[in-house]
C-alpha positions as CSV (number, residue, x, y, z in Angstrom):
1,M,23.3,-15.4,20.3
2,T,21.0,-12.4,19.8
3,A,17.8,-12.1,21.7
4,I,15.6,-13.3,18.4
5,D,17.6,-16.6,18.6
6,A,17.2,-16.9,22.1
7,L,13.7,-16.1,20.9
8,L,13.5,-18.5,18.6
9,G,15.5,-20.9,20.4
10,G,12.5,-23.1,21.3
11,A,10.9,-23.5,18.2
12,K,11.6,-25.6,14.8
13,L,12.5,-23.0,12.1
14,L,12.0,-24.7,8.8
15,S,13.6,-22.3,6.3
16,N,13.7,-20.7,2.8
17,L,11.0,-23.2,1.8
18,S,10.5,-22.6,-2.0
19,P,6.5,-21.6,-2.8
20,A,5.6,-25.4,-3.5
21,A,6.6,-26.5,0.2
22,L,4.2,-23.6,1.5
23,T,1.6,-24.5,-0.2
24,E,1.4,-28.0,0.8
25,R,1.9,-27.0,4.7
26,A,-1.0,-24.6,3.9
27,V,-2.9,-27.2,2.4
28,V,-2.6,-29.5,5.5
29,D,-2.3,-28.1,8.1
30,E,-3.7,-24.6,7.6
31,G,-7.2,-25.6,5.8
32,A,-6.2,-23.2,2.4
33,R,-7.7,-24.2,-0.2
34,F,-7.2,-23.9,-4.7
35,N,-9.1,-22.2,-7.0
36,R,-9.0,-24.3,-10.4
37,F,-6.3,-23.0,-11.8
38,G,-3.9,-23.8,-8.6
39,A,-4.2,-20.4,-6.9
40,L,-4.2,-20.8,-3.3
41,V,-7.4,-19.3,-1.2
42,V,-7.5,-17.9,2.1
43,D,-9.4,-16.6,4.8
44,T,-8.1,-14.2,7.1
45,G,-10.8,-14.7,10.3
46,I,-12.3,-11.5,11.7
47,F,-9.5,-9.5,10.4
48,T,-10.3,-8.8,6.8
49,G,-7.9,-5.4,6.8
50,R,-4.9,-3.7,9.2
51,S,-5.7,-2.7,12.2
52,P,-4.4,1.0,12.8
53,K,-5.2,1.5,15.9
54,D,-3.1,-1.5,17.5
55,K,0.3,-0.3,15.9
56,F,3.3,1.2,18.3
57,V,6.5,2.3,18.2
58,V,9.0,1.6,20.9
59,K,10.0,4.7,22.7
60,S,13.9,4.9,23.1
61,P,16.4,7.9,23.5
62,E,18.1,7.2,20.2
63,S,14.7,7.8,18.4
64,E,12.5,9.6,20.0
65,A,13.0,12.9,18.9
66,S,12.2,11.5,15.1
67,I,9.6,9.8,15.7
68,W,5.8,11.5,14.8
69,W,4.2,10.8,18.1
70,G,0.3,9.8,18.1
71,A,-2.2,7.7,16.7
72,V,0.3,6.5,14.0
73,N,3.1,5.9,15.8
74,Q,2.0,5.3,19.8
75,P,4.6,4.9,22.0
76,I,5.1,1.8,24.2
77,A,7.9,1.5,26.5
78,A,10.8,-1.0,25.7
79,D,10.4,-3.1,29.0
80,K,6.7,-4.0,28.1
81,L,8.1,-5.2,24.5
82,D,10.4,-7.3,27.1
83,G,7.6,-8.7,29.0
84,L,5.6,-9.8,25.6
85,L,8.4,-11.1,24.1
86,A,9.3,-12.8,27.2
87,R,5.9,-14.5,27.2
88,L,6.4,-15.6,23.7
89,E,9.6,-17.6,24.2
90,K,7.8,-20.0,25.9
91,F,4.7,-20.1,23.7
92,L,7.0,-20.7,20.3
93,A,8.9,-23.4,22.3
94,G,7.9,-26.7,20.7
95,K,5.7,-24.7,18.1
96,T,6.8,-24.9,14.0
97,L,7.7,-21.8,12.4
98,Y,8.5,-20.9,8.8
99,S,11.7,-18.8,8.0
100,S,12.7,-16.5,4.6
101,D,15.5,-14.5,4.4
102,L,14.4,-12.2,1.9
103,A,15.0,-8.5,1.0
104,A,13.3,-5.0,0.1
105,C,14.3,-2.2,-2.3
106,A,15.6,-3.3,-5.7
107,S,18.6,-0.7,-5.4
108,D,21.8,-1.8,-5.6
109,D,22.5,1.4,-2.8
110,H,19.7,0.6,-0.9
111,R,19.5,-2.8,-0.2
112,F,17.8,-3.9,2.9
113,P,18.0,-7.9,3.8
114,V,14.8,-9.0,5.7
115,R,14.0,-12.1,7.5
116,V,10.3,-13.2,7.8
117,V,9.7,-15.7,10.6
118,T,5.9,-16.9,11.0
119,E,3.4,-18.9,12.4
120,Y,1.1,-19.9,9.2
121,A,3.2,-21.7,6.1
122,W,0.5,-18.5,4.2
123,H,1.9,-15.4,5.6
124,N,5.3,-17.2,4.7
125,L,3.8,-17.6,1.0
126,F,2.7,-14.0,1.2
127,A,5.9,-12.2,2.5
128,S,8.3,-15.0,-0.1
129,N,5.9,-12.8,-2.6
130,M,5.7,-9.4,-1.7
131,F,9.5,-8.9,-1.4
132,L,12.6,-9.2,-3.3
133,R,13.4,-13.7,-3.7
134,P,17.5,-13.7,-3.5
135,S,19.6,-17.0,-4.6
136,A,20.2,-19.1,-2.5
137,Q,24.8,-17.5,-2.7
138,E,22.7,-14.3,-2.0
139,R,20.8,-15.3,1.0
140,A,24.4,-16.9,2.0
141,A,26.0,-13.5,1.9
142,Q,23.6,-11.4,3.6
143,T,22.8,-10.5,7.2
144,P,19.4,-9.5,8.3
145,Q,18.9,-5.6,9.2
146,F,15.2,-6.8,10.3
147,T,13.4,-9.2,11.6
148,V,9.6,-9.8,11.6
149,I,7.8,-12.3,13.8
150,D,4.7,-13.0,12.8
151,V,2.6,-14.9,15.1
152,P,-1.3,-14.7,15.1
153,S,-2.4,-16.9,17.6
154,F,-0.1,-15.5,20.0
155,K,-2.6,-12.4,21.9
156,A,-1.0,-9.8,24.1
157,D,-3.0,-8.6,28.0
158,P,-3.5,-4.9,27.4
159,A,-3.6,-4.9,31.1
160,V,0.0,-6.0,31.8
161,D,1.7,-5.4,27.9
162,G,0.1,-1.5,27.8
163,T,-1.8,-2.5,24.5
164,R,-4.7,-1.6,23.4
165,S,-6.5,-4.9,22.8
166,E,-5.1,-8.5,22.2
167,T,-3.8,-6.9,19.0
168,F,-0.2,-6.3,18.7
169,I,2.1,-4.7,15.9
170,I,4.9,-3.0,17.2
171,V,8.6,-2.2,16.1
172,S,11.5,-1.7,17.4
173,L,13.7,0.8,15.3
174,E,16.9,-0.5,18.5
175,K,16.6,-4.3,18.2
176,R,16.0,-4.3,14.5
177,L,12.1,-6.3,15.3
178,V,8.7,-6.2,14.2
179,L,6.3,-7.9,16.4
180,I,2.8,-9.2,15.1
181,G,0.4,-10.7,17.3
182,G,-3.5,-11.2,17.3
183,T,-4.1,-10.7,13.7
184,E,-4.4,-13.1,10.6
185,Y,-4.2,-10.3,8.2
186,A,-1.0,-11.1,6.3
187,G,-1.2,-7.6,4.9
188,E,0.3,-6.3,8.8
189,V,4.0,-8.2,7.2
190,K,4.3,-5.8,4.2
191,K,3.5,-2.9,5.0
192,S,5.2,-3.1,8.9
193,V,8.8,-3.6,6.8
194,F,7.0,-0.1,4.5
195,S,7.0,2.1,7.8
196,V,10.2,0.7,9.1
197,L,11.8,1.7,5.4
198,N,10.0,5.5,6.2
199,Y,12.3,5.8,9.1
200,L,15.9,4.4,7.3
201,L,15.8,6.2,4.2
202,V,15.0,9.4,5.1
203,E,18.8,9.3,6.6
204,K,19.9,8.5,3.2
205,G,18.1,10.9,1.2
206,V,15.6,8.6,-0.7
207,L,12.4,9.9,-0.6
208,P,10.4,6.9,0.6
209,M,6.8,6.9,-1.4
210,H,3.1,5.3,-1.0
211,C,2.5,5.0,-4.7
212,S,2.6,2.5,-7.9
213,A,5.2,3.3,-10.5
214,N,6.0,1.9,-14.1
215,T,7.4,3.7,-17.1
216,G,6.4,4.5,-20.7
217,K,8.4,2.8,-24.2
218,D,11.0,5.9,-24.2
219,G,11.8,5.7,-20.8
220,D,9.5,8.0,-19.2
221,T,8.4,7.6,-15.1
222,A,5.2,8.1,-13.9
223,L,4.4,8.0,-10.3
224,F,0.6,7.7,-9.1
225,F,0.1,8.4,-4.8
226,G,-2.4,7.5,-3.7
227,L,-4.0,5.3,-0.5
228,S,-5.8,1.5,-0.7
229,G,-8.4,1.4,-3.9
230,T,-7.8,4.3,-5.2
231,G,-6.3,2.8,-8.0
232,K,-2.8,2.2,-8.0
233,T,-2.0,-1.0,-9.5
234,T,-4.8,-1.1,-11.7
235,L,-3.7,2.0,-13.4
236,S,0.0,1.2,-13.2
237,T,-0.8,-2.0,-14.8
238,D,-1.3,-1.1,-18.0
239,P,0.0,-3.4,-21.2
240,Q,1.5,-0.1,-23.1
241,R,3.8,0.4,-20.3
242,S,6.3,-1.5,-18.0
243,L,5.1,-1.9,-14.2
244,I,8.1,-0.7,-11.7
245,G,6.2,-1.9,-8.5
246,D,2.5,-1.2,-7.3
247,D,2.5,0.3,-4.1
248,E,5.6,0.9,-2.3
249,H,8.7,3.0,-4.1
250,G,12.4,5.1,-3.2
251,W,13.4,8.2,-4.9
252,G,16.9,8.7,-4.7
253,D,19.7,10.7,-6.5
254,A,19.1,9.3,-10.0
255,E,16.5,6.4,-9.6
256,V,12.9,5.6,-8.7
257,F,13.1,2.0,-7.1
258,N,10.3,-0.8,-6.1
259,F,11.1,-1.5,-2.4
260,E,9.4,-5.3,-3.4
261,G,8.9,-8.2,-5.6
262,G,5.5,-8.3,-5.7
263,C,1.9,-7.3,-6.0
264,Y,-1.2,-6.8,-3.9
265,A,-4.3,-5.6,-5.8
266,K,-7.8,-5.6,-4.9
267,A,-9.8,-8.4,-6.1
268,I,-13.4,-7.1,-5.6
269,N,-14.8,-7.0,-9.0
270,L,-12.3,-8.4,-10.9
271,S,-12.2,-9.3,-14.3
272,A,-10.8,-10.2,-17.4
273,E,-11.8,-7.1,-19.2
274,Q,-11.1,-4.3,-17.1
275,E,-7.9,-5.2,-15.7
276,P,-6.8,-8.4,-17.5
277,E,-3.3,-8.2,-16.4
278,I,-4.2,-8.7,-12.9
279,Y,-7.1,-11.5,-13.7
280,A,-4.4,-13.5,-15.8
281,T,-2.5,-13.6,-12.4
282,T,-5.4,-15.6,-10.5
283,Q,-5.2,-18.7,-12.7
284,R,-1.8,-19.5,-11.5
285,F,-0.1,-21.8,-8.6
286,G,1.9,-19.2,-6.5
287,T,-0.9,-17.0,-6.6
288,I,-2.7,-16.1,-3.1
289,L,-6.3,-15.0,-3.0
290,E,-7.2,-13.7,0.0
291,N,-11.2,-13.5,1.7
292,V,-12.5,-14.2,-1.7
293,V,-16.3,-16.2,-1.8
294,M,-15.2,-20.0,-4.4
295,D,-18.0,-22.4,-5.6
296,E,-16.9,-25.5,-3.5
297,V,-17.5,-27.7,-6.6
298,S,-16.3,-25.4,-9.4
299,R,-13.7,-24.2,-7.5
300,E,-14.7,-20.3,-9.5
301,I,-14.3,-17.0,-7.8
302,D,-17.0,-14.5,-7.9
303,Y,-14.8,-11.5,-7.6
304,A,-18.2,-9.5,-7.4
305,D,-19.2,-11.1,-4.3
306,G,-17.9,-9.0,-1.3
307,S,-19.9,-10.7,1.5
308,K,-16.7,-11.5,3.3
309,T,-15.0,-8.2,3.0
310,E,-14.7,-5.3,0.3
311,N,-11.0,-5.7,1.0
312,T,-10.4,-9.1,-1.3
313,R,-7.2,-9.4,-2.1
314,V,-4.7,-11.1,-4.8
315,S,-0.7,-11.3,-3.8
316,Y,1.7,-12.9,-6.6
317,P,4.9,-12.4,-7.4
318,I,5.8,-8.9,-10.0
319,D,7.0,-11.1,-12.3
320,F,3.5,-13.0,-12.5
321,I,2.9,-9.5,-14.9
322,D,4.2,-9.6,-18.5
323,N,5.0,-6.3,-19.1
324,I,7.3,-5.2,-16.0
325,Q,10.5,-3.2,-16.2
326,P,13.5,-5.2,-15.6
327,G,15.3,-4.7,-12.5
328,S,11.5,-2.8,-10.6
329,R,13.8,0.3,-11.4
330,G,13.4,3.4,-13.3
331,G,14.5,6.8,-14.2
332,I,14.0,10.5,-12.8
333,P,10.1,10.5,-12.8
334,Q,8.3,13.0,-15.4
335,N,5.2,13.0,-14.2
336,I,3.4,12.6,-10.9
337,F,0.1,11.4,-10.5
338,F,-2.2,11.7,-6.9
339,L,-4.6,10.1,-6.8
340,S,-8.4,10.7,-4.4
341,A,-11.3,8.6,-4.8
342,D,-13.7,11.2,-3.6
343,A,-16.6,10.2,-2.1
344,F,-18.0,13.4,-2.1
345,G,-18.0,13.7,-5.6
346,V,-17.0,17.8,-5.9
347,L,-13.4,17.5,-7.4
348,P,-12.8,17.3,-11.6
349,P,-11.6,14.0,-12.5
350,I,-8.1,15.6,-13.7
351,A,-6.2,18.9,-12.5
352,K,-2.3,19.9,-12.8
353,L,-0.9,21.4,-9.8
354,T,1.2,24.3,-9.3
355,P,4.3,23.2,-7.0
356,E,2.8,25.0,-4.4
357,T,-0.6,23.4,-4.8
358,A,1.2,19.7,-5.3
359,M,2.2,20.1,-1.7
360,R,-1.1,21.5,0.2
361,Y,-2.3,18.2,-1.7
362,F,0.5,15.7,-0.6
363,L,0.8,16.7,3.0
364,A,-3.4,16.6,3.2
365,G,-3.9,13.3,1.7
366,Y,-7.3,13.4,0.5
367,T,-8.9,10.3,-0.4
368,A,-12.2,8.1,0.7
369,K,-11.3,5.2,2.9
370,L,-13.0,2.3,0.8
371,A,-14.9,-0.2,2.5
372,G,-12.7,-3.0,4.2
373,T,-9.2,-1.4,3.7
374,E,-8.9,-1.3,7.5
375,R,-11.3,-3.0,10.6
376,G,-14.8,-1.2,10.7
377,V,-14.8,0.8,7.5
378,T,-17.9,-0.9,6.1
379,T,-18.7,2.1,4.0
380,P,-16.2,5.1,1.8
381,E,-15.3,7.9,4.8
382,A,-13.5,10.8,3.5
383,T,-10.3,10.9,5.5
384,F,-7.0,12.8,5.2
385,S,-3.9,10.8,5.3
386,P,-0.8,12.8,5.0
387,C,1.6,12.0,2.0
388,F,-1.1,9.1,0.7
389,G,0.2,7.7,3.7
390,G,-0.3,8.4,7.0
391,P,-0.7,4.9,8.7
392,F,3.0,4.3,7.2
393,L,4.9,7.5,8.2
394,P,7.5,7.2,11.9
395,R,8.8,10.7,10.7
396,P,6.7,13.6,11.0
397,P,5.1,14.7,7.4
398,K,6.6,17.6,6.3
399,V,9.7,15.8,6.8
400,Y,8.5,13.8,3.7
401,G,6.5,16.8,1.9
402,E,9.9,18.8,1.7
403,M,11.8,16.4,0.1
404,L,9.1,16.0,-2.1
405,A,9.2,19.8,-2.8
406,T,13.2,19.1,-3.4
407,K,13.2,16.7,-5.8
408,I,10.2,18.0,-7.9
409,A,12.1,21.6,-8.3
410,E,15.6,19.7,-9.1
411,S,13.3,16.9,-11.8
412,G,11.0,19.5,-12.9
413,A,7.9,16.8,-12.7
414,K,4.9,17.7,-13.7
415,V,2.0,17.1,-11.0
416,W,-1.8,16.1,-11.7
417,L,-4.7,15.9,-9.3
418,I,-6.7,12.4,-10.3
419,N,-10.3,11.5,-8.9
420,T,-11.0,8.1,-9.6
421,G,-13.8,9.0,-7.4
422,W,-17.8,9.8,-7.4
423,S,-18.8,12.3,-10.5
424,G,-22.2,13.8,-10.4
425,G,-23.4,13.9,-6.9
426,A,-21.7,11.8,-3.5
427,Y,-21.2,8.0,-2.9
428,G,-24.8,6.7,-3.2
429,E,-25.8,9.3,-5.8
430,G,-23.6,9.7,-8.5
431,E,-21.3,7.1,-10.7
432,R,-18.1,6.5,-10.1
433,V,-15.6,7.7,-12.9
434,K,-15.2,5.1,-15.2
435,L,-12.1,3.0,-15.7
436,R,-11.5,3.6,-19.6
437,Y,-12.4,7.6,-18.9
438,T,-9.2,7.7,-16.3
439,R,-7.0,5.7,-18.1
440,A,-8.0,8.1,-21.5
441,M,-7.4,11.4,-18.7
442,I,-4.0,9.6,-17.4
443,N,-2.6,8.6,-21.4
444,A,-3.6,12.2,-22.1
445,A,-1.1,13.6,-19.9
446,L,2.0,11.1,-20.0
447,D,1.1,11.5,-23.9
448,G,2.0,15.7,-23.7
449,Q,-1.5,16.2,-24.9
450,L,-2.4,18.5,-22.3
451,D,0.6,20.5,-23.0
452,G,-0.7,23.9,-23.5
453,V,-4.7,23.1,-23.2
454,E,-7.1,25.5,-22.4
455,T,-8.1,25.1,-18.3
456,R,-10.4,26.9,-16.3
457,K,-9.2,28.1,-12.7
458,D,-11.0,26.6,-9.6
459,D,-10.7,29.0,-7.3
460,R,-12.0,26.8,-4.7
461,F,-9.5,24.1,-4.9
462,D,-6.7,26.1,-6.3
463,L,-6.9,23.6,-9.5
464,E,-5.9,24.2,-13.0
465,V,-8.9,21.9,-14.9
466,P,-8.4,21.1,-18.8
467,T,-11.6,22.0,-20.8
468,A,-11.3,19.1,-22.6
469,V,-9.1,15.8,-23.0
470,P,-9.0,12.9,-25.9
471,G,-11.3,10.5,-24.6
472,M,-13.1,12.1,-22.1
473,P,-16.6,13.7,-22.4
474,S,-16.2,17.3,-21.8
475,E,-19.1,17.7,-19.8
476,L,-17.7,15.5,-16.8
477,L,-14.5,17.9,-16.6
478,D,-16.3,20.6,-15.1
479,P,-18.1,18.1,-11.7
480,R,-20.4,21.1,-10.5
481,S,-22.4,20.9,-14.1
482,C,-23.0,17.3,-13.8
483,W,-24.7,17.8,-10.4
484,S,-28.5,18.2,-11.0
485,D,-28.5,20.0,-7.5
486,Q,-26.0,22.5,-7.8
487,G,-26.6,24.8,-4.6
488,A,-26.0,21.3,-3.6
489,Y,-22.4,20.8,-5.0
490,D,-21.5,24.2,-3.8
491,A,-22.2,23.3,-0.2
492,M,-20.7,19.9,-0.5
493,A,-17.4,21.7,-2.2
494,D,-16.9,24.4,0.5
495,K,-17.3,21.7,3.5
496,L,-14.8,19.8,1.8
497,R,-12.6,22.7,0.4
498,A,-13.0,23.5,5.0
499,D,-12.2,19.4,6.0
500,F,-8.6,20.9,3.7
501,D,-7.7,23.4,5.3
502,A,-8.8,22.1,8.8
503,A,-6.5,18.8,8.2
504,L,-3.3,20.9,7.2
505,D,-3.7,22.9,10.0
506,K,-3.3,20.2,12.1
507,L,0.2,19.3,11.1
C-alpha cells in the first residue's frame, strides 16, 4: 500500500463517475445550479482566482538544485508536509470523495496519466473537462504518474504547518503528489499539473509553454503566448483555423501538442457576436460557468456583470468547439505571437521581433495583470512574468528561454508582439484595441501579408512596426500619435522601458 492509498483509505471513493453523475451530485449536494441551457453554474466563494502566495514546493536533495526558489516556488520542509498529511488522513476518514483517472499531454511519446481526487463533485467534473479523458480500457492499463488531492474545506494551521495562511497548494516531486486545501477555486487543480509538467518535460527535451495554439488550412501552426486575460483563448479560437488548445502546450522534436483536453475561457463580457464559438459552449450540458451572475427566474446569464469578480470563467471539453485539430497536435510553428495587454498604452498594436529581441520579451513576459486573475487584484497592474507564465515555472526562466531560442533558430519561426491592451492613453484614459483589429493584424501576419512590408524602427522598445496592415487604421500603428499629450506618452514609455530593463536584470 502506498502512502497515498493509506491517506485515502478511510474515505469513500467514488471513482470515474460520468459527467452526468458528477453534475447530479454537484446540484443535489453542493448547491450548483443550471442555466436555462443546462450548463452548470457554480460559485467559488471568496477565492475567485489563484493564490500564488500560498504555493509551495517540498524541498528535497533530489530536486533542490533544479528549482527556481523564491516567491514563485516557496520551499516547505518534507516533515511539514508529512504532518499535514497525517492530519488530513484523519479529516478524510468517512468522507465521500470523487476520483478520476485522467491524463495530460496529447502525445504518444509523452502521455502523462494523472489521478485527481476531489472533495467536491463539481471540481472533479472540472478536472474531467480540463484533462484528457481516457477510455475505460485505457484507464485500466494506465498507472498514475501524479496524484492531485483537492480538499477545499481542509485548512492549514500556519503556525504548525509552515504555510502563509490556511490556504495551501503544495507540490511534492518526490511523492508525486499535489495537495490543495483552503480554496474552492478549481483553477488551482489544472495549474498545479501544468507546473509539474513544466518541471518534468524539460528533462525529455520538450519545451512546456503557457500558450494557445491553432493550425491553418494548409497545416501551418501558430502559437499565442500570454498570461490570463491577454486573449490566448479568444484569438486561438478562430473559425478559419483549427484549435489545438487554448492554454498549455509542449513543443517536442516534431510536433506541438496540447497538455489538456478542455478550455478555460474568461467569461466577462462574453457575447455571441464577439466570440461565437466560446459563447455556444455556454449553452451545453457539461459546461461549467464560474462566478457568473444569473437571473434566478429566467436562468439567463449577465456576462457583463463583474460584481462577483472580473475573472468569471467557462470550462468545457475541447470537443465542444466545432473546429478543432484532430488529436490536439500540430506541426512545428511558423508564427509565434507574444500577447501583452499593455495597461500603459505605449506599445504598438503589432511589431515584428528579431530573435534577440524575442528572447528579451519572452523572458520579461510583460502584460497587465487583469482584475480578478489573482486574489486581491481589483484593477489592472503592470507586471513582468517570465516566459509569460512565471507563476508556473519550477525551473529558472533562462532554462525555458534557451530552449525557445534553440527551437526558433531550428524552425525559422517568425515572432510577433501583439498589444491587446490600450491605445491612445493608459488604462482609464485610452481605449482597448478592438478585437476585430487584433484579428486583422494576426491574420495578416499568418497570411504572409506583412512579409517585406515597410516598417518603422521603434528604438525605445527595439521593435520593427509595420506602417500599414490590411484592415487596421494606419494611425493606430503609431501609439505616440494617438496620445493627445505626446510628452506624457514619452514619459510613460520611458518608464516602461526602464521597468523592462529592471525586470530582466533580476533574472
